[in-house]
C-alpha angles and dihedrals in degrees: 000000000000127000122238120237091260092050091048091050091048091049092048092050092049090049091050092052092044090057099038095045086073092057116083114231092242091063091067092052094045090048089054092049092046092051091050090052092045091050092051091048092050090048092052090047090057096251094129098163093050092045090055091048094049091040090066093061101076096069089049093053092046093048091050089052092047093046091051093047095048099040102033108130119236098025 
């Protein structure tokens, strides 16, 4: 039996919330701050490519936190 696209999307969303419900909200924000600091450190160390790579992580962490806060079922 195969799942439809809607069922697959529903399953994926439920799986996402099952995993992220275990992560306290502060972890997302500290991860964003840590990646900003790591990016700045890499930049100052002359690792420009790595600093750009790591510097793209904070928006991802913050969007995951926002997505979870806005769409979390039952709240």
